[in-house]
C-alpha positions as a printed NumPy array, in Angstrom:
array([[ -75.41 ,    2.886, -208.688],
       [ -75.57 ,   -1.057, -208.565],
       [ -75.359,   -3.549, -206.09 ],
       [ -72.414,   -5.494, -207.024],
       [ -73.892,   -8.818, -206.674],
       [ -75.996,   -7.613, -209.653],
       [ -73.014,   -7.864, -212.143],
       [ -73.313,   -9.628, -215.368],
       [ -69.849,  -10.67 , -216.262],
       [ -68.341,   -9.049, -219.496],
       [ -64.975,   -9.185, -221.221],
       [ -63.121,   -6.435, -220.216],
       [ -59.566,   -4.786, -221.644],
       [ -56.615,   -2.358, -220.932],
       [ -59.077,    0.237, -222.589],
       [ -61.572,    0.132, -219.917],
       [ -61.353,    2.371, -216.912],
       [ -61.705,    1.12 , -213.19 ],
       [ -62.047,    3.574, -210.069],
       [ -62.333,    2.399, -206.473],
       [ -63.673,    4.711, -203.416],
       [ -64.836,    4.407, -199.879],
       [ -66.569,    6.087, -197.601],
       [ -65.857,    6.053, -193.762],
       [ -67.43 ,    7.313, -190.398],
       [ -65.372,    8.575, -187.813],
       [ -66.229,    7.419, -184.058],
       [ -65.143,    8.333, -180.731],
       [ -65.098,    6.001, -177.609],
       [ -67.242,    8.946, -174.846],
       [ -68.529,    8.256, -171.543],
       [ -71.938,    8.043, -173.694],
       [ -70.843,    5.278, -175.244],
       [ -69.589,    5.269, -179.519],
       [ -70.431,    8.465, -180.871],
       [ -70.146,   10.505, -184.104],
       [ -69.161,   13.642, -183.558],
       [ -71.992,   16.217, -182.251],
       [ -71.859,   19.523, -180.158],
       [ -72.56 ,   16.697, -176.873],
       [ -68.636,   17.559, -175.764],
       [ -66.182,   20.226, -176.713],
       [ -63.702,   19.846, -179.307],
       [ -60.824,   19.641, -176.809],
       [ -62.698,   16.669, -175.035],
       [ -63.304,   14.832, -178.391],
       [ -59.411,   15.053, -178.902],
       [ -59.005,   13.173, -175.558],
       [ -61.291,   10.373, -176.37 ],
       [ -59.782,    6.887, -177.86 ],
       [ -61.154,    7.295, -181.482],
       [ -61.375,    5.352, -185.044],
       [ -62.835,    4.911, -188.605],
       [ -65.213,    2.286, -190.402],
       [ -65.674,    1.874, -193.904],
       [ -69.54 ,    1.719, -194.378],
       [ -69.554,    1.276, -198.126],
       [ -67.424,    0.69 , -201.084],
       [ -67.459,    1.976, -204.827],
       [ -66.01 ,    0.399, -207.928],
       [ -66.721,    1.783, -211.367],
       [ -66.346,   -0.059, -214.717],
       [ -66.502,    2.932, -217.037],
       [ -69.771,    5.06 , -216.473],
       [ -70.921,    1.717, -214.885],
       [ -70.457,    2.285, -210.492],
       [ -70.862,   -0.889, -208.031],
       [ -71.25 ,   -0.659, -204.261],
       [ -70.805,   -3.1  , -201.726],
       [ -71.121,   -2.579, -197.852],
       [ -68.422,   -5.142, -196.283],
       [ -64.412,   -4.471, -197.484],
       [ -63.873,   -8.625, -197.918],
       [ -66.947,   -8.63 , -200.474],
       [ -64.933,   -6.308, -202.319],
       [ -62.041,   -8.72 , -202.915],
       [ -64.551,  -11.374, -203.92 ],
       [ -66.003,   -8.72 , -206.471],
       [ -62.476,   -8.478, -207.684],
       [ -62.229,  -12.128, -208.78 ],
       [ -65.729,  -11.987, -210.522],
       [ -65.21 ,   -8.864, -212.903],
       [ -61.024,   -9.459, -213.552],
       [ -61.94 ,  -13.28 , -214.307],
       [ -62.313,  -12.777, -218.185],
       [ -59.701,   -9.795, -218.319],
       [ -58.195,   -9.551, -221.866],
       [ -55.11 ,   -7.358, -221.16 ],
       [ -51.699,   -6.629, -220.202],
       [ -52.892,   -5.918, -216.401],
       [ -56.063,   -3.976, -214.688],
       [ -55.234,   -0.4  , -213.337],
       [ -57.459,    0.547, -210.584],
       [ -57.489,    4.329, -209.941],
       [ -58.11 ,    5.702, -206.355],
       [ -57.98 ,    9.179, -205.367],
       [ -55.649,    9.338, -202.229],
       [ -54.775,    5.878, -202.393],
       [ -53.12 ,    6.692, -198.767],
       [ -56.392,    6.744, -197.144],
       [ -58.099,    3.96 , -198.922],
       [ -54.633,    1.905, -197.973],
       [ -55.294,    2.049, -194.327],
       [ -59.096,   -0.007, -195.067],
       [ -58.097,   -2.399, -198.097],
       [ -54.311,   -3.533, -197.367],
       [ -55.718,   -6.161, -194.589],
       [ -58.275,   -7.871, -197.404],
       [ -56.213,   -7.456, -200.683],
       [ -53.369,  -10.049, -201.609],
       [ -50.755,   -7.33 , -201.749],
       [ -47.448,   -7.67 , -203.297],
       [ -45.433,   -5.839, -201.151],
       [ -42.65 ,   -5.49 , -203.217],
       [ -44.356,   -4.012, -205.902],
       [ -45.442,   -0.864, -203.353],
       [ -43.865,    2.339, -204.497],
       [ -44.602,    5.271, -201.405],
       [ -43.839,    8.582, -200.451],
       [ -43.727,    7.915, -196.888],
       [ -44.743,    4.716, -194.424],
       [ -48.2  ,    4.044, -194.889],
       [ -49.008,    6.322, -198.088],
       [ -48.531,    4.251, -201.233],
       [ -48.672,    5.972, -204.686],
       [ -48.849,    2.541, -206.249],
       [ -49.065,   -1.138, -205.268],
       [ -49.805,   -4.333, -207.209],
       [ -51.9  ,   -7.317, -205.822],
       [ -50.702,  -10.993, -205.865],
       [ -52.722,  -12.378, -208.776],
       [ -56.714,  -12.289, -208.252],
       [ -58.283,  -13.988, -211.387],
       [ -54.992,  -14.81 , -212.617],
       [ -54.075,  -11.056, -212.803],
       [ -52.07 ,   -8.667, -210.788],
       [ -54.163,   -5.708, -210.357],
       [ -52.546,   -2.394, -209.929],
       [ -53.992,    0.204, -207.611],
       [ -52.879,    3.772, -208.647],
       [ -53.154,    7.207, -206.761],
       [ -55.096,    9.479, -209.142],
       [ -54.227,   12.472, -207.381],
       [ -50.295,   12.875, -208.6  ],
       [ -52.111,   13.035, -212.195],
       [ -53.229,   16.567, -211.238],
       [ -52.193,   17.478, -207.574],
       [ -55.771,   18.695, -207.549],
       [ -58.231,   17.798, -204.76 ],
       [ -61.145,   15.504, -206.221],
       [ -63.389,   18.36 , -205.65 ],
       [ -61.1  ,   20.971, -207.695],
       [ -60.538,   18.482, -210.671],
       [ -64.65 ,   17.916, -210.659],
       [ -65.058,   21.66 , -210.955],
       [ -62.358,   21.84 , -213.692],
       [ -63.564,   19.079, -215.404],
       [ -67.204,   20.78 , -215.206],
       [ -68.702,   17.697, -213.534],
       [ -68.464,   18.705, -209.766],
       [ -68.435,   16.31 , -207.308],
       [ -71.284,   16.66 , -204.71 ],
       [ -71.248,   18.23 , -200.877],
       [ -74.521,   16.522, -199.545],
       [ -72.984,   13.851, -197.166],
       [ -73.322,   14.977, -193.474],
       [ -69.534,   13.623, -192.064],
       [ -70.91 ,   13.796, -188.489],
       [ -73.235,   10.996, -188.751],
       [ -71.942,    7.518, -187.582],
       [ -72.521,    5.174, -189.846],
       [ -72.06 ,    1.37 , -190.385],
       [ -72.178,   -1.442, -192.885],
       [ -75.595,   -1.953, -191.73 ],
       [ -76.628,    1.407, -191.663],
       [ -79.828,    1.582, -194.492],
       [ -78.443,    4.576, -196.797],
       [ -80.82 ,    7.237, -198.344],
       [ -80.715,    7.836, -202.091],
       [ -78.765,   11.265, -202.071],
       [ -76.054,    9.169, -199.775],
       [ -75.909,    6.741, -202.363],
       [ -75.868,    9.277, -204.956],
       [ -72.79 ,   10.973, -203.365],
       [ -70.938,    7.831, -203.193],
       [ -71.802,    7.345, -206.829],
       [ -70.528,   10.791, -207.761],
       [ -67.325,   10.205, -206.597],
       [ -66.333,    7.478, -208.596],
       [ -67.782,    9.314, -211.298],
       [ -65.807,   12.382, -211.239],
       [ -62.632,   10.367, -211.288],
       [ -64.074,    8.174, -214.457],
       [ -63.964,   11.705, -216.109],
       [ -61.293,   12.955, -214.842],
       [ -59.055,    9.84 , -216.08 ],
       [ -61.041,    9.939, -219.38 ],
       [ -59.932,   13.133, -220.097],
       [ -56.474,   12.594, -218.999],
       [ -56.137,    9.378, -221.421],
       [ -57.779,   11.671, -224.474],
       [ -55.072,   14.171, -223.683],
       [ -51.954,   12.087, -223.323],
       [ -52.447,    8.858, -224.164],
       [ -53.152,    5.223, -222.609],
       [ -53.23 ,    4.221, -218.953],
       [ -49.796,    2.958, -219.05 ],
       [ -50.06 ,   -0.738, -218.866],
       [ -47.262,   -1.643, -221.424],
       [ -43.576,   -0.153, -221.207],
       [ -43.545,    2.078, -223.948],
       [ -46.99 ,    3.434, -222.833],
       [ -45.7  ,    4.063, -219.503],
       [ -42.733,    5.799, -220.698],
       [ -45.418,    7.714, -222.651],
       [ -47.551,    8.337, -219.725],
       [ -44.75 ,    9.404, -217.291],
       [ -43.861,   12.182, -219.971],
       [ -46.895,   13.243, -220.544],
       [ -47.321,   13.716, -216.553],
       [ -44.312,   16.168, -216.868],
       [ -46.317,   18.06 , -220.071],
       [ -48.911,   18.214, -217.548],
       [ -47.28 ,   19.958, -214.807],
       [ -45.496,   22.2  , -217.331],
       [ -48.726,   23.588, -218.945],
       [ -50.407,   24.047, -215.113],
       [ -47.237,   26.196, -214.208],
       [ -47.496,   28.192, -217.588],
       [ -51.339,   28.726, -216.755],
       [ -50.324,   30.065, -212.815],
       [ -47.732,   31.991, -214.245],
       [ -49.793,   33.713, -217.162],
       [ -52.589,   34.358, -214.362],
       [ -49.922,   35.82 , -212.196],
       [ -48.72 ,   37.923, -215.255],
       [ -52.095,   39.448, -215.895],
       [ -53.067,   40.183, -212.027],
       [ -52.   ,   43.105, -209.95 ],
       [ -52.115,   41.918, -206.645],
       [ -50.498,   38.775, -206.433],
       [ -47.169,   38.39 , -204.353],
       [ -45.009,   35.372, -205.639],
       [ -42.838,   33.032, -202.726],
       [ -40.465,   30.544, -204.593],
       [ -39.194,   28.387, -202.154],
       [ -35.94 ,   26.918, -202.439],
       [ -35.623,   29.055, -206.05 ],
       [ -31.87 ,   28.34 , -205.883],
       [ -31.992,   24.329, -206.714],
       [ -33.735,   25.5  , -209.838],
       [ -30.408,   27.229, -211.164],
       [ -27.787,   24.621, -209.408],
       [ -26.705,   27.485, -206.729],
       [ -26.048,   26.995, -203.002],
       [ -24.308,   23.631, -203.579],
       [ -21.692,   22.53 , -201.134],
       [ -18.708,   21.743, -203.74 ]])
């Protein structure tokens, strides 16, 4: 993984894949001071303490190269450099579980709030920034491509995420990180890169152009259909599965008030 300050400018376009991820630490304001989670207090006691989370590292991949920084304001400055010579419609930055990252980056990015498409309040599926280096950058949640966790997606791709990070340790942007911690952070971006690469290979472009966006939406429907068919085949070949389908009457149009 490369420190963002070592980035060398290059010409990028719509065929390049960009991913973004952060790592955070949870903390509690205990009678003993600010603490990460430990056995010092019972779980019920932790529930009663004021708490929060701090982002201590961000990662941004340009294809297979992953860059990192420790302060979120630096991420915005990094985007200005990266996309200063972008040749294409607009950059798409993929984030797995965008709603989590949103809680941390929205106060730093110049958001175009009219562009936000969200499931519920504070849970965007995608949004665009106001121009950064002359480009509106679109952040998209990759979870909705597969409905898989990054862990499950990595296993499906044959490129699994690492499980070497101790989340009970309280880390800040000033904490010196070990090699295995940096490797964990890097791997998450690379799993997502492999996933987007595989998705594009199967279903087409990332969707910058209107025609491509239509194709991508149709591809998403095909992807869901393929997964349902795979699940039904597994159920058919098994003798110990009971299938429950909630609201099944809506599939056939029954149960309406008219």
